[in-house]
C-alpha positions in Angstrom: 13.8 -17.4 -31.7 15.1 -14.9 -28.9 16.9 -16.3 -25.7 13.9 -15.1 -23.7 11.3 -16.9 -25.9 13.4 -20.0 -25.9 13.8 -20.1 -22.2 10.0 -19.5 -21.7 9.2 -22.6 -23.8 11.6 -24.6 -22.1 10.0 -23.5 -18.7 6.3 -24.3 -20.0 7.6 -27.9 -20.9 8.6 -28.5 -17.2 5.4 -29.0 -15.0 5.6 -27.2 -11.9 2.0 -27.3 -10.6 1.6 -26.3 -7.1 0.9 -29.4 -4.9 -1.9 -27.8 -3.5 -3.9 -28.4 -6.5 -3.0 -32.0 -7.3 -3.3 -35.5 -5.5 -0.4 -36.6 -3.3 2.7 -37.7 -5.1 1.5 -36.5 -8.4 4.3 -36.5 -11.0 3.7 -32.9 -12.0 3.6 -31.5 -8.6 6.3 -29.0 -7.3 8.7 -26.5 -8.3 11.9 -28.7 -8.2 12.4 -29.6 -11.7 11.9 -25.8 -13.0 14.3 -24.7 -10.0 17.0 -27.2 -11.3 16.7 -26.2 -14.8 16.9 -22.6 -13.9 20.1 -23.4 -11.7 21.8 -24.9 -14.5 21.1 -21.9 -16.7 22.2 -19.4 -14.0 25.3 -21.3 -13.4 26.4 -21.4 -16.9 25.9 -17.6 -16.9 28.4 -17.2 -14.2 25.7 -16.5 -11.4 26.3 -17.7 -7.9 23.5 -20.1 -7.1 21.9 -21.7 -3.9 18.7 -23.2 -2.7 17.0 -22.2 0.3 14.6 -24.7 1.8 11.1 -23.3 2.4 9.0 -26.4 2.9 9.9 -30.0 3.1 11.1 -31.0 -0.4 10.6 -27.6 -1.8 12.9 -24.7 -2.2 13.4 -21.3 -3.4 16.4 -20.6 -5.9 18.6 -17.7 -5.4 21.1 -16.7 -8.2 23.2 -13.8 -7.5 25.3 -11.4 -9.6 28.0 -9.7 -7.7 29.2 -6.5 -8.4 32.8 -5.6 -9.2 33.3 -3.6 -6.1 31.9 -3.5 -2.6 28.2 -3.9 -2.4 26.3 -0.7 -1.5 22.7 -1.6 -2.6 21.0 -4.9 -3.7 18.0 -5.5 -6.3 15.8 -8.5 -6.0 14.3 -10.0 -9.0 11.4 -12.3 -7.7 9.1 -14.1 -9.9 7.4 -17.4 -8.6 8.1 -20.8 -10.4 4.9 -22.6 -9.4 1.7 -22.7 -11.6 -2.0 -23.6 -11.2 -3.1 -27.0 -12.5 -4.0 -27.6 -16.3 -7.2 -28.6 -18.0 -5.5 -30.6 -20.3 -1.8 -32.0 -20.5 -1.5 -30.3 -23.7 -1.0 -27.2 -21.8 2.6 -28.7 -20.7 3.5 -28.4 -24.6 4.5 -25.0 -25.6 3.3 -23.7 -28.9 3.5 -20.5 -30.8 0.8 -18.9 -32.9 0.2 -15.6 -34.3 2.6 -13.9 -32.3 1.5 -15.8 -28.9 3.2 -18.2 -26.9 0.7 -20.7 -25.3 1.0 -23.1 -22.5 0.5 -23.2 -18.7 2.7 -20.6 -16.7 3.2 -18.7 -19.9 1.6 -15.6 -18.6 1.5 -16.5 -14.8 4.6 -16.1 -14.2 7.2 -18.1 -16.6 7.1 -15.0 -18.8 8.5 -13.0 -15.9 11.1 -15.9 -15.2 12.3 -15.8 -18.5 12.4 -12.0 -19.0 14.1 -11.6 -15.8 16.6 -14.4 -16.0 17.5 -13.8 -19.4 18.4 -10.0 -18.8 20.3 -10.8 -15.7 22.3 -13.7 -17.7 23.0 -11.3 -20.5 24.4 -8.8 -18.0 26.7 -11.5 -16.5 28.1 -12.8 -19.7 28.1 -9.7 -22.2 27.3 -6.5 -20.2 29.1 -4.3 -17.6 28.5 -5.7 -14.1 27.4 -3.0 -11.6 30.1 -1.8 -9.5 28.2 -1.4 -6.3 25.0 -3.3 -6.6 24.2 -7.0 -6.2 21.4 -8.3 -8.1 19.7 -11.5 -6.9 17.2 -13.4 -8.8 14.9 -15.5 -6.5 12.5 -18.1 -8.1 10.0 -18.4 -5.5 7.9 -21.4 -4.6 4.3 -21.6 -3.6 2.8 -18.1 -4.5 -0.4 -19.7 -6.1 -1.2 -21.2 -2.6 0.2 -19.7 0.6 3.4 -17.9 -0.5 5.6 -20.1 1.5 8.6 -19.1 -0.6 8.7 -15.4 -0.1 7.7 -15.9 3.7 10.7 -17.9 4.1 12.8 -15.5 2.1 11.5 -12.6 4.5 12.0 -14.8 7.5 15.4 -15.4 6.7 16.5 -11.8 7.2 17.1 -11.2 3.6 17.2 -7.5 2.7 17.1 -5.5 -0.5 16.7 -1.8 -1.6 14.2 -2.6 -4.1 12.2 -6.0 -5.0 10.9 -6.2 -8.4 8.1 -8.8 -8.2 7.4 -10.9 -11.5 3.6 -10.9 -12.2 1.6 -10.1 -15.5 1.1 -6.4 -15.2 1.0 -5.5 -19.0 4.4 -4.0 -18.5 3.1 -1.4 -16.1 5.1 -0.7 -12.9 2.7 -1.5 -9.9 3.3 0.1 -6.6 0.3 -0.8 -4.8 -2.1 -4.0 -4.8 -5.0 -4.8 -2.6 -4.8 -7.2 0.2 -7.2 -10.2 0.7 -8.8 -11.4 3.7 -11.1 -14.6 3.9 -13.7 -14.5 6.5 -15.9 -17.2 7.8 -19.1 -16.4 8.9 -21.4 -18.9 11.2 -25.0 -18.4 12.3 -26.5 -20.5 15.0 -30.3 -21.4 15.2 -32.5 -24.1 16.8 -33.2 -27.4 15.1 -36.9 -28.5 14.8 -39.3 -30.6 12.8 -39.9 -29.2 9.3 -43.5 -29.7 9.8 -43.4 -27.6 13.0 -40.6 -24.8 11.6 -42.1 -22.3 14.3 -40.6 -24.4 17.1 -36.8 -23.8 15.7 -34.9 -20.9 14.5 -33.7 -21.3 11.0 -29.8 -20.5 10.7 -29.8 -20.5 7.0 -32.5 -17.8 6.8 -30.5 -15.8 9.3 -27.4 -16.1 7.0 -29.5 -15.2 3.8 -30.3 -12.0 5.2 -26.7 -11.5 6.2 -25.6 -12.4 2.7 -28.1 -10.0 1.3 -26.9 -7.2 3.5 -23.2 -7.7 2.8 -23.7 -7.8 -1.0 -25.9 -4.8 -1.2 -25.7 -2.0 1.6 -22.4 -3.0 2.9 -20.9 -3.5 -0.8 -22.4 0.0 -1.5 -20.5 1.8 1.4 -17.4 0.1 0.3 -17.8 1.5 -3.1 -17.5 5.1 -1.9 -14.0 4.7 -0.5 -11.4 5.0 -3.4 -7.6 4.5 -3.4 -6.1 6.5 -6.1 -4.4 3.4 -7.6 -6.7 0.6 -6.3 -10.3 1.9 -6.4 -12.8 0.8 -3.5 -12.3 -2.4 -1.3 -14.7 -5.1 -2.3 -16.6 -8.2 -0.8 -17.6 -11.4 -2.2 -19.7 -14.2 -0.6 -18.1 -17.2 -2.1 -20.1 -20.1 -0.4 -22.9 -20.8 2.0 -23.5 -24.3 3.5 -26.2 -25.1 6.0 -28.6 -27.7 7.0 -28.9 -31.5 6.2 -32.3 -32.2 4.6 -35.5 -30.4 3.7 -37.7 -31.5 6.9 -35.1 -30.3 9.5 -34.9 -26.5 10.6 -31.3 -26.1 10.2 -29.4 -25.3 13.3 -26.3 -23.9 11.8 -25.0 -22.3 8.7 -21.5 -21.4 7.1 -20.7 -18.7 4.7 -17.3 -17.5 3.3 -16.4 -14.1 2.1 -13.5 -12.8 0.3 -12.9 -9.1 1.4 -10.2 -7.2 -0.7 -8.7 -4.8 1.5 -7.1 -1.2 1.0 -3.7 -0.1 2.4 -4.6 0.9 5.9 -7.1 -1.7 6.5 -6.4 -4.3 8.9 -7.9 -7.6 9.6 -9.4 -6.3 13.2 -10.8 -3.1 11.5 -12.6 -5.2 8.8 -14.0 -7.6 11.2 -15.2 -4.8 13.6 -16.7 -3.0 10.6 -18.9 -6.1 9.5 -19.6 -6.9 13.0 -21.1 -3.5 13.6 -22.9 -3.6 10.3 -24.8 -6.7 11.3 -25.6 -5.5 14.5 -27.1 -2.3 13.3 -29.4 -4.5 11.3 -30.3 -6.7 14.1 -28.3 -9.6 12.8 -25.5 -11.7 14.5 -22.8 -14.1 13.4 -19.6 -15.5 14.4 -16.7 -14.2 12.5 -13.3 -16.0 12.1 -10.4 -15.3 9.7 -8.6 -17.7 7.7 -5.1 -17.0 8.6 -3.3 -19.1 5.9 -5.1 -17.0 3.3 -4.6 -13.6 4.7 -2.5 -11.1 2.5 -2.0 -7.6 3.6 -2.4 -4.8 0.9 0.9 -3.5 -0.4 1.9 0.3 -1.2 5.2 1.4 -2.1 6.3 5.1 -2.1 6.8 5.8 -5.9 9.2 8.6 -5.0 11.7 6.3 -3.7 15.0 6.7 -6.0 15.2 3.2 -7.3 11.2 3.2 -8.0 11.7 6.3 -9.8 14.7 4.8 -12.0 12.6 1.9 -12.9 9.5 4.0 -13.9 11.8 6.0 -16.1 13.3 2.8 -17.6 9.6 1.8 -18.4 8.9 5.5 -19.9 5.8 5.5 -17.2 5.1 8.7 -15.7 2.5 7.5 -13.1 2.7 4.1 -11.1 -0.2 1.8 -11.4 -2.1 -0.4 -9.1 -3.8 -4.2 -9.4 -6.5 -5.7 -7.5 -4.9 -9.1 -7.0 -2.4 -9.8 -4.5 1.2 -11.5 -4.8 4.6 -12.1 -3.0 5.0 -8.2 -2.9 2.9 -7.9 0.0 5.0 -10.7 2.0 8.6 -8.9 1.0 7.1 -5.2 1.7 6.0 -6.3 5.1 9.5 -7.4 5.8 10.8 -4.0 5.0 11.8 -4.6 1.3 10.4 -1.8 -0.9 8.6 -3.6 -3.6 7.0 -3.2 -7.0 5.3 -5.8 -9.4 6.2 -5.8 -13.0 5.9 -8.3 -15.9 4.8 -9.3 -19.4 1.3 -10.3 -19.9 -2.1 -9.6 -18.7 -3.8 -11.2 -15.5 -6.9 -11.9 -17.7 -5.0 -14.9 -19.3 -3.7 -16.1 -16.0 -5.1 -19.5 -14.9 -7.1 -19.8 -18.2 -7.3 -23.1 -20.3 -5.6 -21.4 -23.3 -3.1 -19.3 -21.3 -0.9 -17.1 -23.6 1.8 -14.5 -23.6 2.3 -12.2 -26.6 5.9 -12.6 -27.8 6.3 -8.7 -28.1 5.3 -8.3 -24.5 8.1 -10.8 -23.5 10.6 -9.1 -25.4 9.6 -5.6 -24.1 9.9 -6.8 -20.7 13.5 -8.3 -21.1 14.5 -5.1 -22.9 13.3 -2.8 -20.2 14.8 -5.2 -17.3 18.1 -5.1 -19.3 18.0 -1.4 -19.6 17.4 -0.9 -16.1 20.1 -3.5 -14.9 22.6 -1.9 -17.3 22.0 1.4 -15.6 22.8 0.4 -12.1 25.8 1.7 -10.3 
């Protein structure tokens, strides 16, 4: 068993479910036990370790490899430590079968934690330390909910010349991802007795027309816009709620939309676009945005020297893009050029039989080791 596989199995066995998905005071909640374990591992390898408080009782873990000389640049390795909840407790028991490692977080994103930390520890213990590059491993908390960990790191004024954010990218170097904007739509009507519907105004009917418009004509318009790495923006109506009982004309109705955005789109431009579409078809709704769930799209210039170096280490001619969002967006908005990279496929993330191929883990570890060893 390799060092990376051993570490991954140990990480899976330590529950670190985001508290947003669990009852209050659930014993499996939080990143604390994983952060402490990673801290011990990093300290033994000779890394300088500190914790950065992000939320009450929850912290990022920062482990630093200092260069042999004066610091001229900084690389950030930034996977997240939290996971979503499990379907069965057996998912906290790592197991191997036919070249795969199974368990909660194997793919998203403890595989990245294992690949990155093992590579950094190997350089610290057995490799030549960079002469002028500081490398910081940041085990971030809360990525699966509100990205409080990366937001705290960004707010602290932390700077780096490149962040490599750990997510399952199938070993592809990702330089762009979509953003996510959650929009609440509300229609207002007039209540009346169900026996006399003509005396009221049905807010559910109005919303049904809006949903149909957004999922058809508006969605088709979006499909004609194409980003070279990300394809088109999308919209999905995830819920609709209205009325109380069949014999009352509903006076209000609420729906929730997930609008995936491209670089260059903003919250204001998207909301204005949807409002204009509704007006054009004689429809009206009140639109509000869920600020807590808002994540901006991310795009990093692949021509940057460090990005080019990482692409060469991956033997990848062109960068890739992904539909999902992650901590890279937050770090990029703080002025840190960011890419996304890690073993595994997002298709396995959050599933009841989450797994990571051993070959993918070892390939990620080898690639990161190669990149770190080449740093000046």
